[in-house]
MIMI-990607 format. One line per field, with one value per residue: x, y, z of N, C-alpha, C, O, CB in turn. Coordinates in steps of 0.2 Angstrom, whole numbers, m for minus. Glycine has a CB too. Example, Ala and Ser with C-alpha at 12.3 -4.5 7.8 and 13.67 -1.06 7.14 Angstrom:
! residues 2
n_c1 66 | 64
n_c2 m28 | m11
n_c3 39 | 35
ca_c1 62 | 68
ca_c2 m22 | m5
ca_c3 39 | 36
c_c1 66 | 64
c_c2 m16 | 0
c_c3 39 | 39
o_c1 71 | 67
o_c2 m17 | 6
o_c3 42 | 40
cb_c1 57 | 70
cb_c2 m22 | m3
cb_c3 45 | 29
This chain:
! residues 124
n_c1 534 | 552 | 564 | 575 | 587 | 590 | 591 | 601 | 612 | 612 | 616 | 629 | 635 | 635 | 642 | 655 | 657 | 658 | 669 | 679 | 678 | 681 | 694 | 702 | 698 | 691 | 677 | 661 | 654 | 663 | 669 | 658 | 657 | 670 | 669 | 659 | 667 | 677 | 670 | 666 | 678 | 682 | 679 | 690 | 700 | 713 | 711 | 707 | 708 | 695 | 698 | 709 | 703 | 693 | 702 | 709 | 698 | 695 | 707 | 708 | 697 | 699 | 712 | 708 | 699 | 707 | 716 | 706 | 703 | 716 | 717 | 706 | 709 | 722 | 721 | 708 | 701 | 687 | 678 | 667 | 662 | 673 | 682 | 674 | 673 | 686 | 691 | 683 | 686 | 699 | 699 | 692 | 701 | 711 | 712 | 714 | 727 | 735 | 734 | 741 | 754 | 757 | 757 | 769 | 779 | 786 | 795 | 803 | 808 | 816 | 825 | 832 | 837 | 846 | 854 | 860 | 867 | 876 | 883 | 889 | 898 | 894 | 888 | 890
n_c2 27 | 28 | 19 | 7 | 4 | 15 | 25 | 21 | 21 | 35 | 40 | 34 | 40 | 54 | 53 | 50 | 61 | 71 | 67 | 69 | 82 | 87 | 82 | 87 | 101 | 108 | 116 | 109 | 113 | 117 | 105 | 98 | 106 | 103 | 89 | 89 | 94 | 85 | 74 | 78 | 80 | 66 | 60 | 62 | 54 | 42 | 24 | 14 | 3 | m1 | 1 | 10 | 21 | 25 | 30 | 40 | 48 | 53 | 59 | 69 | 76 | 81 | 88 | 98 | 105 | 109 | 117 | 127 | 133 | 138 | 148 | 156 | 161 | 167 | 176 | 181 | 185 | 180 | 177 | 166 | 161 | 162 | 153 | 141 | 139 | 140 | 128 | 118 | 119 | 116 | 103 | 97 | 99 | 92 | 78 | 77 | 84 | 75 | 64 | 67 | 69 | 57 | 49 | 54 | 52 | 39 | 39 | 50 | 46 | 35 | 42 | 50 | 40 | 34 | 45 | 46 | 34 | 35 | 46 | 40 | 32 | 19 | 15 | 15
n_c3 118 | 118 | 108 | 115 | 110 | 102 | 111 | 119 | 109 | 106 | 119 | 120 | 110 | 113 | 125 | 120 | 112 | 122 | 129 | 119 | 117 | 130 | 131 | 120 | 120 | 110 | 103 | 101 | 90 | 80 | 78 | 72 | 60 | 54 | 53 | 43 | 33 | 32 | 27 | 15 | 9 | 8 | m4 | m12 | m6 | m6 | m10 | 4 | 19 | 30 | 44 | 43 | 36 | 45 | 55 | 49 | 46 | 59 | 63 | 53 | 55 | 69 | 67 | 58 | 66 | 76 | 68 | 64 | 77 | 79 | 69 | 72 | 85 | 83 | 72 | 70 | 82 | 92 | 81 | 77 | 65 | 56 | 62 | 61 | 47 | 42 | 48 | 43 | 29 | 29 | 33 | 22 | 12 | 17 | 13 | m1 | m1 | 7 | 0 | m12 | m6 | m1 | m13 | m18 | m9 | m9 | m21 | m17 | m5 | m9 | m18 | m9 | 0 | m10 | m13 | 0 | 2 | m9 | m4 | 7 | 1 | m2 | m13 | m30
ca_c1 541 | 558 | 567 | 580 | 594 | 591 | 593 | 608 | 616 | 613 | 620 | 636 | 638 | 635 | 648 | 661 | 658 | 659 | 676 | 683 | 678 | 685 | 701 | 705 | 697 | 688 | 670 | 657 | 652 | 669 | 669 | 653 | 659 | 676 | 667 | 656 | 672 | 681 | 665 | 666 | 685 | 683 | 679 | 697 | 704 | 715 | 707 | 710 | 704 | 690 | 701 | 713 | 698 | 690 | 707 | 710 | 693 | 695 | 713 | 707 | 692 | 702 | 717 | 704 | 696 | 713 | 718 | 701 | 704 | 722 | 716 | 702 | 712 | 727 | 720 | 701 | 698 | 680 | 674 | 666 | 661 | 680 | 684 | 671 | 674 | 693 | 692 | 679 | 690 | 705 | 697 | 690 | 707 | 717 | 712 | 718 | 734 | 738 | 734 | 747 | 760 | 758 | 759 | 776 | 784 | 790 | 800 | 807 | 812 | 821 | 830 | 835 | 841 | 851 | 859 | 864 | 871 | 882 | 887 | 893 | 902 | 892 | 885 | 893
ca_c2 26 | 28 | 12 | 7 | 4 | 22 | 29 | 19 | 24 | 42 | 41 | 33 | 46 | 60 | 52 | 50 | 68 | 74 | 65 | 72 | 90 | 88 | 80 | 92 | 108 | 111 | 116 | 104 | 116 | 117 | 97 | 97 | 108 | 99 | 83 | 89 | 95 | 79 | 70 | 81 | 78 | 59 | 58 | 62 | 50 | 36 | 18 | 12 | m1 | 2 | 4 | 16 | 26 | 28 | 33 | 46 | 53 | 56 | 63 | 75 | 80 | 84 | 92 | 103 | 108 | 113 | 123 | 132 | 136 | 142 | 154 | 161 | 164 | 171 | 181 | 184 | 183 | 180 | 176 | 159 | 159 | 161 | 146 | 135 | 139 | 138 | 121 | 114 | 120 | 113 | 96 | 95 | 99 | 87 | 72 | 78 | 85 | 69 | 59 | 69 | 68 | 49 | 47 | 57 | 50 | 33 | 41 | 55 | 42 | 31 | 46 | 52 | 35 | 33 | 50 | 45 | 28 | 38 | 50 | 36 | 28 | 12 | 13 | 18
ca_c3 122 | 114 | 107 | 120 | 106 | 99 | 117 | 121 | 104 | 107 | 125 | 119 | 105 | 117 | 129 | 116 | 110 | 128 | 130 | 114 | 119 | 136 | 130 | 115 | 121 | 105 | 104 | 97 | 84 | 75 | 76 | 67 | 53 | 52 | 51 | 37 | 28 | 31 | 23 | 8 | 6 | 8 | m10 | m15 | m3 | m9 | m7 | 11 | 23 | 35 | 50 | 41 | 34 | 51 | 59 | 45 | 46 | 65 | 63 | 49 | 59 | 75 | 65 | 55 | 72 | 79 | 64 | 65 | 83 | 78 | 65 | 75 | 91 | 82 | 67 | 70 | 89 | 93 | 75 | 76 | 58 | 53 | 65 | 58 | 40 | 41 | 50 | 38 | 23 | 30 | 33 | 16 | 8 | 19 | 9 | m8 | 0 | 10 | m6 | m16 | m2 | m1 | m19 | m20 | m4 | m10 | m25 | m13 | 0 | m13 | m21 | m3 | 2 | m15 | m11 | 6 | 0 | m13 | 1 | 12 | m4 | m1 | m19 | m35
c_c1 546 | 561 | 573 | 587 | 595 | 594 | 600 | 613 | 618 | 617 | 627 | 639 | 639 | 641 | 654 | 662 | 661 | 667 | 681 | 684 | 682 | 693 | 705 | 704 | 694 | 681 | 666 | 655 | 657 | 670 | 664 | 655 | 665 | 674 | 663 | 662 | 676 | 676 | 665 | 673 | 686 | 683 | 686 | 702 | 706 | 711 | 711 | 705 | 699 | 693 | 705 | 708 | 695 | 695 | 709 | 705 | 693 | 701 | 711 | 702 | 695 | 708 | 713 | 701 | 702 | 715 | 713 | 702 | 710 | 720 | 711 | 705 | 718 | 726 | 713 | 698 | 690 | 675 | 673 | 665 | 668 | 682 | 681 | 672 | 681 | 694 | 688 | 683 | 696 | 704 | 695 | 696 | 712 | 717 | 716 | 726 | 738 | 739 | 740 | 753 | 762 | 760 | 766 | 781 | 788 | 796 | 805 | 811 | 818 | 826 | 835 | 840 | 847 | 856 | 863 | 869 | 877 | 886 | 892 | 898 | 900 | 889 | 888 | 889
c_c2 25 | 21 | 13 | 7 | 11 | 26 | 28 | 22 | 31 | 44 | 40 | 38 | 52 | 59 | 53 | 57 | 72 | 73 | 68 | 79 | 91 | 87 | 85 | 99 | 111 | 111 | 111 | 107 | 116 | 109 | 95 | 99 | 105 | 92 | 83 | 90 | 89 | 74 | 72 | 79 | 71 | 56 | 58 | 58 | 44 | 30 | 16 | 7 | 2 | 5 | 11 | 22 | 29 | 32 | 40 | 51 | 57 | 61 | 69 | 79 | 84 | 89 | 99 | 108 | 112 | 119 | 129 | 136 | 141 | 149 | 159 | 164 | 169 | 177 | 184 | 182 | 185 | 179 | 169 | 157 | 158 | 154 | 140 | 134 | 137 | 130 | 116 | 114 | 116 | 105 | 93 | 95 | 94 | 81 | 72 | 80 | 79 | 64 | 61 | 68 | 61 | 46 | 49 | 55 | 44 | 35 | 46 | 51 | 38 | 35 | 48 | 46 | 33 | 38 | 49 | 39 | 31 | 42 | 46 | 31 | 21 | 10 | 18 | 23
c_c3 117 | 114 | 111 | 116 | 104 | 105 | 119 | 116 | 105 | 114 | 124 | 115 | 109 | 122 | 126 | 114 | 116 | 130 | 126 | 116 | 125 | 135 | 126 | 117 | 116 | 106 | 99 | 90 | 79 | 73 | 71 | 60 | 50 | 50 | 44 | 31 | 26 | 26 | 16 | 5 | 5 | 1 | m14 | m11 | m7 | m6 | m1 | 14 | 27 | 41 | 48 | 39 | 40 | 55 | 55 | 46 | 53 | 66 | 59 | 52 | 65 | 73 | 62 | 61 | 75 | 75 | 64 | 71 | 82 | 74 | 68 | 81 | 89 | 76 | 67 | 77 | 89 | 87 | 74 | 69 | 54 | 56 | 62 | 51 | 39 | 43 | 45 | 31 | 24 | 30 | 26 | 11 | 11 | 15 | 3 | m6 | 3 | 4 | m10 | m13 | m2 | m7 | m21 | m15 | m6 | m15 | m21 | m8 | m4 | m16 | m15 | m1 | m3 | m14 | m5 | 5 | m4 | m8 | 5 | 8 | m3 | m8 | m24 | m39
o_c1 546 | 561 | 577 | 592 | 601 | 598 | 603 | 619 | 623 | 621 | 631 | 645 | 644 | 645 | 659 | 668 | 665 | 670 | 686 | 689 | 686 | 697 | 710 | 708 | 693 | 678 | 669 | 655 | 655 | 672 | 665 | 654 | 665 | 677 | 664 | 661 | 678 | 679 | 665 | 673 | 691 | 686 | 687 | 708 | 702 | 709 | 717 | 699 | 700 | 691 | 705 | 710 | 694 | 694 | 710 | 706 | 692 | 700 | 713 | 703 | 694 | 708 | 716 | 702 | 701 | 717 | 714 | 701 | 710 | 722 | 712 | 704 | 719 | 730 | 713 | 694 | 688 | 669 | 677 | 666 | 668 | 685 | 684 | 673 | 682 | 698 | 691 | 684 | 698 | 708 | 697 | 696 | 717 | 723 | 720 | 730 | 743 | 744 | 744 | 758 | 767 | 764 | 770 | 787 | 794 | 802 | 811 | 817 | 823 | 832 | 841 | 846 | 853 | 862 | 869 | 874 | 883 | 892 | 898 | 901 | 904 | 887 | 890 | 891
o_c2 22 | 17 | 17 | 10 | 13 | 30 | 32 | 24 | 34 | 48 | 43 | 40 | 55 | 64 | 55 | 60 | 77 | 77 | 71 | 82 | 96 | 90 | 87 | 103 | 118 | 107 | 109 | 103 | 114 | 108 | 91 | 96 | 104 | 89 | 79 | 88 | 88 | 70 | 68 | 77 | 69 | 51 | 54 | 58 | 41 | 30 | 16 | 6 | 8 | 11 | 15 | 28 | 35 | 38 | 45 | 57 | 63 | 66 | 75 | 85 | 90 | 95 | 104 | 114 | 118 | 124 | 134 | 142 | 147 | 154 | 165 | 170 | 174 | 182 | 190 | 178 | 190 | 179 | 165 | 151 | 153 | 150 | 136 | 128 | 132 | 127 | 111 | 108 | 112 | 101 | 88 | 91 | 93 | 78 | 68 | 77 | 78 | 61 | 56 | 66 | 59 | 42 | 45 | 56 | 45 | 33 | 45 | 52 | 38 | 33 | 49 | 48 | 32 | 37 | 50 | 39 | 28 | 42 | 48 | 27 | 16 | 4 | 23 | 26
o_c3 111 | 119 | 112 | 118 | 104 | 104 | 121 | 118 | 105 | 114 | 126 | 116 | 108 | 123 | 128 | 115 | 115 | 132 | 128 | 115 | 125 | 138 | 127 | 115 | 116 | 110 | 94 | 85 | 73 | 68 | 67 | 55 | 44 | 45 | 40 | 26 | 21 | 22 | 12 | m1 | 2 | m1 | m19 | m13 | m10 | 0 | m1 | 12 | 28 | 43 | 52 | 41 | 40 | 58 | 58 | 46 | 54 | 68 | 61 | 52 | 66 | 76 | 63 | 60 | 77 | 78 | 64 | 71 | 85 | 76 | 68 | 82 | 92 | 76 | 66 | 77 | 88 | 88 | 72 | 68 | 51 | 52 | 60 | 48 | 34 | 40 | 44 | 28 | 19 | 28 | 25 | 7 | 7 | 14 | 1 | m10 | 1 | 4 | m12 | m16 | m3 | m8 | m25 | m16 | m5 | m14 | m22 | m8 | m1 | m15 | m15 | 1 | m1 | m14 | m5 | 8 | m3 | m9 | 6 | 10 | m4 | m9 | m23 | m44
cb_c1 540 | 563 | 569 | 580 | 593 | 585 | 588 | 609 | 614 | 606 | 617 | 636 | 633 | 629 | 647 | 660 | 652 | 655 | 677 | 680 | 671 | 682 | 702 | 703 | 703 | 690 | 667 | 651 | 650 | 675 | 668 | 646 | 661 | 682 | 662 | 651 | 677 | 682 | 658 | 665 | 690 | 678 | 674 | 699 | 701 | 722 | 707 | 711 | 708 | 685 | 706 | 717 | 692 | 688 | 713 | 711 | 686 | 696 | 719 | 705 | 686 | 705 | 721 | 699 | 693 | 719 | 719 | 694 | 705 | 727 | 712 | 696 | 715 | 733 | 720 | 697 | 702 | 678 | 678 | 659 | 657 | 684 | 683 | 663 | 673 | 698 | 688 | 672 | 691 | 709 | 691 | 685 | 710 | 715 | 705 | 715 | 734 | 734 | 728 | 746 | 759 | 752 | 754 | 776 | 780 | 787 | 798 | 802 | 808 | 817 | 828 | 831 | 837 | 848 | 856 | 859 | 868 | 879 | 883 | 889 | 909 | 887 | 877 | 897
cb_c2 19 | 33 | 11 | 0 | m1 | 25 | 28 | 11 | 22 | 45 | 37 | 26 | 47 | 61 | 45 | 46 | 71 | 73 | 57 | 71 | 92 | 83 | 73 | 90 | 111 | 108 | 123 | 101 | 124 | 120 | 93 | 100 | 116 | 99 | 80 | 95 | 101 | 75 | 70 | 88 | 81 | 56 | 62 | 70 | 48 | 35 | 13 | 18 | m6 | m4 | m1 | 15 | 23 | 22 | 29 | 44 | 49 | 50 | 59 | 73 | 76 | 79 | 89 | 101 | 104 | 108 | 120 | 129 | 132 | 138 | 151 | 157 | 159 | 167 | 177 | 182 | 187 | 187 | 179 | 158 | 164 | 166 | 146 | 136 | 146 | 142 | 120 | 117 | 127 | 115 | 95 | 100 | 106 | 86 | 69 | 83 | 91 | 66 | 59 | 77 | 71 | 46 | 50 | 64 | 48 | 28 | 44 | 60 | 38 | 28 | 52 | 54 | 29 | 34 | 57 | 43 | 23 | 42 | 55 | 32 | 29 | 11 | 15 | 13
cb_c3 126 | 116 | 100 | 124 | 100 | 96 | 122 | 121 | 97 | 108 | 131 | 116 | 100 | 121 | 133 | 109 | 107 | 134 | 130 | 107 | 120 | 142 | 127 | 108 | 123 | 98 | 102 | 101 | 85 | 78 | 83 | 69 | 54 | 57 | 56 | 37 | 31 | 37 | 26 | 8 | 10 | 12 | m14 | m15 | 4 | m9 | m12 | 15 | 26 | 37 | 53 | 35 | 29 | 56 | 60 | 37 | 46 | 70 | 60 | 42 | 61 | 79 | 60 | 51 | 77 | 80 | 57 | 65 | 89 | 75 | 58 | 78 | 95 | 79 | 60 | 64 | 94 | 96 | 69 | 80 | 54 | 55 | 73 | 59 | 37 | 45 | 57 | 36 | 21 | 37 | 38 | 13 | 8 | 27 | 8 | m12 | 5 | 16 | m10 | m18 | 5 | 2 | m25 | m21 | 3 | m13 | m31 | m9 | 4 | m19 | m25 | 2 | 3 | m22 | m11 | 12 | m3 | m19 | 5 | 16 | m2 | 4 | m19 | m40
């Protein structure tokens, strides 16, 4: 007889996946590939807390799946391998790209704010 906790965990996981698929309209197959890509890319992620890491993983997975669907529908209609591969690669590259963007945003914002203050003649 199967363990009750394992069966309950499987049921909850299937329910969550079904809800995500119904809400976003993406196929479970591309979610698996983008999840694998996000897992590979996580090594390049900047250090973060547990909640932020979970939210980033979910966001990267869903955005990679959306990008995979976009590429498949607009450039290679009907090619599931292209959809899965492009979604997985996008998810794997999202962490390094976001890390580089976040490292450069504070100096960019500071220089933009400095320029705005000089434009308004509030700073010499």
